[in-house]
C-alpha positions as CSV (number, residue, x, y, z in Angstrom):
1,M,-2.8,-5.8,4.1
2,Q,-0.9,-4.1,1.4
3,Y,-0.8,-0.7,-0.1
4,L,1.4,0.6,-2.6
5,G,3.8,-2.2,-2.2
6,I,3.9,-1.7,1.4
7,K,2.9,-4.8,3.2
8,F,1.1,-3.8,6.8
9,M,1.7,-6.7,9.2
10,G,-1.1,-7.3,11.6
11,V,-3.7,-5.0,9.8
12,N,-6.4,-6.7,7.9
13,L,-10.3,-6.7,7.6
14,E,-10.8,-8.8,10.8
15,N,-8.5,-6.7,12.8
16,G,-10.3,-3.7,11.5
17,R,-13.9,-5.1,12.4
18,K,-12.7,-5.9,16.0
19,L,-11.2,-2.5,16.3
20,L,-14.5,-1.1,15.4
21,I,-16.5,-3.5,17.9
22,S,-14.0,-2.5,20.7
23,L,-14.6,1.2,20.2
24,A,-18.3,0.8,19.9
25,V,-18.3,-1.4,23.3
26,I,-16.0,1.0,25.1
27,G,-18.6,3.9,24.3
28,A,-21.7,1.7,25.3
29,I,-19.9,1.0,28.8
30,V,-18.8,4.4,29.4
31,L,-22.3,5.8,28.5
32,F,-23.6,2.7,30.9
33,R,-21.4,3.8,33.7
34,F,-22.2,7.6,33.3
35,L,-26.1,6.4,33.8
36,L,-25.6,4.4,36.6
37,H,-23.6,7.2,38.3
38,T,-26.4,9.6,37.5
39,V,-29.2,7.1,39.3
40,A,-26.7,6.7,42.1
41,R,-26.4,10.4,42.9
42,V,-30.1,11.4,42.3
43,A,-31.3,8.0,44.6
44,V,-28.7,8.5,47.7
45,R,-28.3,12.1,49.0
46,G,-28.4,13.7,52.4
47,S,-26.7,13.2,55.5
48,R,-22.7,12.5,55.8
49,K,-24.0,8.4,56.1
50,A,-25.8,8.5,52.9
51,Y,-23.1,10.5,51.1
52,Q,-20.6,7.4,52.3
53,G,-23.3,5.3,50.9
54,R,-23.4,7.2,47.6
55,F,-19.5,6.7,47.4
56,W,-19.3,3.1,47.9
57,T,-22.0,2.5,45.5
58,Q,-20.2,4.4,42.8
59,Q,-17.2,2.8,43.4
60,A,-18.9,-0.7,43.0
61,I,-20.3,0.7,39.5
62,S,-16.8,1.6,38.7
63,L,-15.3,-1.8,39.4
64,F,-18.2,-3.6,37.8
65,C,-17.8,-1.5,34.5
66,A,-13.9,-2.0,34.5
67,A,-14.5,-5.7,34.7
68,L,-17.2,-5.8,32.2
69,L,-15.0,-3.6,29.7
70,L,-12.2,-5.9,30.4
71,L,-13.9,-9.3,29.5
72,S,-15.4,-7.7,26.8
73,L,-12.3,-6.7,25.1
74,L,-10.6,-10.0,25.8
75,S,-13.5,-11.8,24.3
76,I,-13.2,-9.8,21.4
77,W,-9.5,-9.8,20.6
78,F,-8.5,-13.2,21.9
79,D,-10.9,-15.9,21.2
80,D,-8.4,-18.5,21.2
81,P,-7.6,-19.7,24.8
82,Q,-4.1,-20.7,24.2
83,R,-3.3,-17.2,22.7
84,L,-5.2,-15.5,25.5
85,A,-2.8,-17.4,28.3
86,T,0.3,-16.5,26.2
87,V,-0.6,-12.9,26.0
88,A,-1.8,-12.4,29.6
89,G,1.8,-14.2,30.8
90,L,3.7,-11.8,28.8
91,V,1.4,-9.0,29.8
92,T,1.7,-9.8,33.4
93,A,5.3,-10.1,33.3
94,G,5.5,-6.6,31.7
95,L,3.4,-5.0,34.0
96,A,5.1,-6.5,37.5
97,F,8.6,-5.0,36.2
98,A,7.7,-1.6,34.4
99,M,4.7,-0.9,36.4
100,Q,5.7,-1.8,40.0
101,K,4.4,1.4,41.7
102,V,1.0,1.5,39.7
103,V,0.3,-2.3,40.6
104,T,1.1,-1.8,44.0
105,S,-1.1,1.1,44.1
106,F,-3.9,-0.6,42.6
107,A,-3.6,-3.7,44.9
108,G,-3.5,-0.9,47.9
109,Y,-6.9,0.2,46.6
110,F,-8.1,-3.1,47.2
111,V,-6.8,-3.7,50.6
112,I,-8.4,-0.4,51.6
113,L,-11.7,-1.4,50.3
114,R,-11.7,-5.1,51.9
115,G,-9.8,-4.0,54.9
116,K,-11.9,-0.9,55.9
117,T,-8.9,0.9,56.6
118,F,-10.7,4.4,55.9
119,S,-13.8,5.3,54.1
120,V,-14.8,8.7,52.4
121,G,-15.2,11.6,54.7
122,D,-12.9,10.1,57.6
123,R,-10.4,12.1,58.7
124,I,-6.9,10.1,58.6
125,T,-3.0,10.6,58.1
126,M,-1.6,9.1,55.1
127,G,1.7,9.5,53.5
128,G,2.6,12.1,55.7
129,V,-0.7,14.0,55.0
130,R,-3.5,14.9,57.1
131,G,-6.8,15.6,56.4
132,D,-10.1,14.4,55.4
133,V,-10.7,11.8,52.5
134,V,-12.8,13.3,49.5
135,A,-12.1,10.6,47.1
136,L,-10.7,7.0,46.5
137,G,-9.5,5.9,43.3
138,F,-7.9,2.9,41.9
139,I,-4.5,4.7,42.1
140,Q,-4.7,7.6,44.6
141,T,-6.6,9.0,47.5
142,T,-7.5,12.6,47.4
143,I,-7.2,14.3,50.7
144,M,-8.5,17.8,52.1
145,E,-5.5,18.9,53.7
146,M,-5.6,20.5,57.1
147,G,-3.0,22.0,59.3
148,Q,-0.9,21.2,62.4
149,P,-1.1,21.9,65.9
150,P,1.9,23.7,67.3
151,P,3.7,20.4,68.8
152,V,3.8,18.9,65.3
153,Q,4.1,22.2,63.5
154,S,7.8,21.6,62.4
155,D,6.8,18.1,60.7
156,A,7.0,17.9,56.9
157,P,5.5,19.1,55.1
158,G,5.5,23.0,56.4
159,M,2.1,24.4,57.4
160,W,0.7,28.1,57.9
161,V,-2.4,26.8,59.9
162,K,-1.5,26.1,63.4
163,S,-4.5,23.9,64.1
164,R,-6.4,20.8,62.8
165,Q,-8.5,22.9,60.4
166,F,-8.5,22.9,56.4
167,T,-5.7,24.6,54.6
168,G,-7.6,24.8,51.3
169,R,-5.1,22.5,49.4
170,I,-6.3,19.1,47.9
171,V,-3.5,16.4,48.0
172,T,-3.1,13.0,46.2
173,V,-1.6,10.5,47.7
174,S,-0.4,7.0,46.3
175,N,-2.7,4.1,47.6
176,S,1.0,2.3,47.7
177,Q,1.4,4.4,50.9
178,I,-0.5,1.9,53.2
179,F,2.0,-0.7,52.6
180,E,4.9,1.5,53.6
181,E,3.6,3.7,56.2
182,P,1.1,3.5,59.1
183,V,-2.5,5.0,58.2
184,Y,-3.9,7.1,61.5
185,N,-7.7,7.0,61.2
186,Y,-9.3,9.6,63.6
187,T,-12.8,8.8,62.9
188,R,-13.4,4.8,61.9
189,D,-14.7,3.4,65.1
190,F,-14.1,6.0,67.8
191,P,-14.6,9.8,66.3
192,Y,-13.1,11.3,69.3
193,I,-10.0,12.5,70.4
194,W,-8.2,13.1,73.8
195,E,-6.9,16.8,74.0
196,E,-4.8,18.7,76.6
197,L,-4.3,22.2,78.0
198,H,-1.2,23.3,79.8
199,L,-1.1,26.4,81.9
200,P,1.6,27.2,84.3
201,I,0.8,29.0,87.6
202,P,2.9,30.4,90.5
203,Y,3.5,28.3,93.6
204,K,1.8,30.9,95.7
205,A,-1.3,31.1,93.5
206,D,-4.5,29.3,94.6
207,R,-4.3,25.7,93.1
208,R,-7.5,24.3,93.9
209,R,-9.2,27.4,92.6
210,A,-7.3,27.2,89.4
211,E,-8.1,23.7,88.8
212,Q,-11.6,23.8,89.2
213,I,-12.0,26.7,87.0
214,L,-10.3,24.3,84.5
215,L,-12.6,21.5,85.4
216,D,-15.7,24.0,84.9
217,A,-14.8,25.2,81.6
218,A,-14.1,21.5,80.4
219,G,-17.6,20.6,81.7
220,R,-19.2,23.5,79.8
221,H,-17.6,23.1,76.4
222,A,-16.0,19.4,76.2
223,L,-17.2,15.8,76.6
224,S,-17.8,13.4,79.2
225,R,-18.9,10.0,80.0
226,G,-22.3,11.0,80.5
227,K,-22.3,13.1,77.2
228,L,-20.7,10.5,75.3
229,G,-23.3,7.6,76.1
230,A,-23.0,3.9,76.3
231,D,-23.0,3.4,72.5
232,A,-19.6,5.1,71.8
233,T,-17.8,3.2,74.2
234,S,-19.5,-0.5,74.1
235,R,-18.9,-0.2,70.3
236,L,-15.3,0.2,70.7
237,F,-15.3,-2.6,73.4
238,D,-17.2,-4.9,71.1
239,L,-14.5,-4.5,68.2
240,Y,-11.2,-4.4,70.2
241,R,-12.2,-5.3,73.5
242,I,-10.6,-1.9,74.5
243,E,-12.6,-0.2,77.4
244,P,-11.8,3.8,77.1
245,Q,-10.6,5.3,80.3
246,D,-10.1,9.2,81.2
247,L,-13.5,10.0,79.6
248,D,-14.2,12.7,82.2
249,P,-11.9,15.7,82.4
250,Q,-9.1,15.5,84.8
251,V,-6.3,17.9,85.7
252,F,-2.7,16.8,86.6
253,Y,0.0,18.5,88.3
254,R,3.7,18.6,87.0
255,L,6.4,20.5,89.4
256,T,9.1,22.6,87.7
257,D,11.8,24.8,89.1
258,N,9.8,27.8,88.7
259,W,6.0,27.1,88.6
260,I,3.6,24.5,88.7
261,E,2.0,23.2,85.4
262,L,-1.6,22.4,85.3
263,S,-2.2,20.0,82.6
264,M,-5.9,19.4,81.8
265,R,-6.8,16.2,79.9
266,F,-10.3,16.0,78.2
267,I,-11.9,14.4,75.1
268,V,-13.3,16.4,72.2
269,P,-14.9,15.4,68.9
270,T,-12.6,14.7,65.9
271,H,-14.0,17.7,63.8
272,G,-14.4,20.9,65.6
273,T,-11.3,20.5,68.4
274,R,-10.0,23.9,67.8
275,A,-13.6,25.6,68.7
276,V,-13.9,23.7,71.5
277,K,-10.5,24.5,73.0
278,D,-10.8,28.3,72.3
279,S,-14.4,28.3,74.2
280,I,-12.2,26.4,76.9
281,S,-9.5,29.2,76.6
282,R,-11.6,32.1,77.1
283,V,-13.4,30.9,79.8
284,V,-10.4,30.1,81.9
285,V,-8.8,33.4,80.9
286,E,-11.6,35.3,82.3
287,A,-12.2,33.4,85.7
288,F,-8.6,33.4,86.3
289,E,-8.8,37.5,86.1
290,E,-11.7,37.5,88.3
291,A,-9.8,35.3,90.9
292,G,-6.6,37.4,90.7
293,I,-4.6,34.2,89.5
294,E,-1.8,35.0,87.2
295,V,-0.4,32.7,84.5
296,A,3.3,32.2,85.4
297,S,5.9,33.2,82.5
298,S,9.8,32.8,81.8
299,T,11.0,35.9,83.7
300,Y,13.8,36.4,86.2
301,D,14.2,38.7,89.5
302,V,17.4,40.0,90.2
303,V,17.8,39.3,94.2
304,G,21.5,40.5,94.5
305,F,24.1,42.4,92.4
306,P,27.8,42.7,93.1
307,P,29.1,46.3,94.1
308,I,30.1,48.5,91.6
309,E,33.1,50.5,92.0
310,I,33.5,53.5,89.6
311,R,36.7,55.5,88.9
312,H,37.0,58.4,87.1
313,S,40.3,60.1,86.4
314,V,41.0,63.7,85.3
315,P,44.1,64.3,83.0
């Protein structure tokens, strides 16, 4: 194409026609994707499982439309197979060099889908971020961040919420993190975790009574083998040949120089852990007060003191 003596290379009537067709195809596929997503939102609604079903339906729609768009553009612009192979080789080499992180993240997306690493709604730790997965894209995973319990409060990033409750921050993590760090899933196949409550008591305290108070409180608010049912444990055994132990609350002793530390181990649902521990703690505090059992603390009794001589001289 030439205008005012200037020759525009690669711009001709055929390429202009291909450009118009490409824009029309892109608009049609975007509209088609929007309609499919709308139908999916209307057709699939309700419980958490229904929400997950809608999520995976939308993922399938996005993949289908992306593949359809790619094939359509290739068929419009590269009708010569030899030319297509040459261009594809150059594009692939360029992408591999210049967009390594993007390509790795895109590959991580398919690993997440195929490997069932996590799903929307799962509670995970990925790339140093703890929280619930709210969205999964081709490049990034979006997580509703939650706080950290005191034993890991010093871990990065810093937290002001001292428990597994939402902080309010929405964090995006690159999908490539699954190749670099472990992904911890709290809810995938066994949506329960073991928690512990530690209480020091003096050696002279009624240890058996204190232990019984802890077990009674856990029996009221925590889970046990009977409350879990056979389905939860049998599923874990069928998948990994693991038989969960310590499903009933237990109390363990640890002897120190100053007190006996009672450590109660119990199982709770992944969501609502703080509420369960709060209920147990309230019951234990009231029962300890009624039983006259004190909680030991790091105080010191002075049992001896050297004699002091005070001299005062009058000038």
